[in-house]
C-alpha positions in Angstrom: 23.8 22.5 -0.1 20.7 22.6 2.2 17.6 24.7 0.8 15.0 26.5 3.2 11.4 26.7 2.2 10.5 30.3 3.2 6.6 30.3 1.8 4.6 29.3 5.0 1.8 28.8 3.0 3.2 26.7 -0.1 4.8 25.0 3.1 1.3 23.7 4.8 0.1 22.4 2.2 3.2 20.0 2.1 2.1 16.4 2.6 4.4 14.1 3.6 5.3 11.5 1.0 5.5 7.9 3.3 8.1 5.2 1.6 6.8 1.5 1.2 9.2 -0.4 4.0 9.2 -3.9 2.8 10.7 -5.1 6.0 6.9 -3.8 8.3 3.8 -3.5 7.1 2.5 -0.6 6.1 -0.6 0.9 5.6 -2.9 1.8 2.8 -3.6 3.5 0.9 -1.0 6.2 3.0 1.7 3.9 0.9 1.1 3.4 -2.7 2.4 -0.7 -2.8 5.1 -1.7 -5.4 3.6 -3.8 -9.2 3.4 -7.2 -8.8 5.0 -8.2 -5.8 3.0 -11.3 -3.4 1.6 -9.5 -0.7 0.3 -9.9 2.8 -3.4 -7.8 3.0 -5.5 -7.1 5.8 -8.7 -5.2 5.3 -11.0 -2.9 7.8 -13.1 -5.7 8.9 -10.2 -8.1 9.8 -10.4 -10.2 6.1 -6.7 -11.3 5.5 -5.6 -12.5 1.8 -2.9 -13.1 -0.2 -3.0 -10.2 -3.2 -1.6 -8.7 -5.6 -1.0 -4.4 -6.5 -0.9 -3.4 -10.3 -1.7 -0.4 -12.6 -4.3 -0.3 -15.4 -5.3 2.6 -16.9 -8.7 3.7 -14.0 -5.4 3.7 -11.4 -4.4 0.5 -9.0 -6.2 -2.3 -7.8 -5.4 -5.1 -5.6 -5.3 -8.9 -7.6 -6.2 -11.8 -6.6 -2.0 -14.2 -7.6 -3.9 -15.0 -10.6 -4.0 -11.6 -12.0 -8.0 -10.8 -11.5 -8.7 -7.4 -10.5 -10.4 -7.9 -7.1 -13.8 -5.9 -6.7 -13.5 -1.4 -6.5 -14.6 -2.5 -3.0 -12.3 -4.4 -1.5 -9.2 -3.1 -3.1 -11.0 -0.2 -1.0 -11.0 -1.6 2.3 -7.2 -2.6 2.0 -6.1 -1.4 5.9 -1.9 -2.7 5.7 -0.1 -5.1 3.5 3.6 -7.3 3.6 5.6 -9.2 1.1 4.7 -12.5 1.7 7.6 -14.3 3.1 6.2 -17.4 4.1 9.0 -18.4 6.7 7.8 -15.1 9.3 5.2 -15.1 12.3 2.3 -12.9 12.2 3.4 -10.1 14.0 1.3 -7.2 14.6 
């Protein structure tokens, strides 16, 4: 069964929700990372890191591999992420 949204104002307010894809780079913060999965992370200034995303009472934050939360400025600087796989070569 298919439904049509007739309220144009409501239709304009709806946002597309991007889903996490483990096989490609995901834009952050448009895509919410899975919690506790080791990720390859690229920041807007070109830095690259290995990190995990964790949820706290205050919200989500990127953390180092030992679980220590990154400073908020570092977490907000993340541009994109994908799962860490040592067998993969860097793909753009």
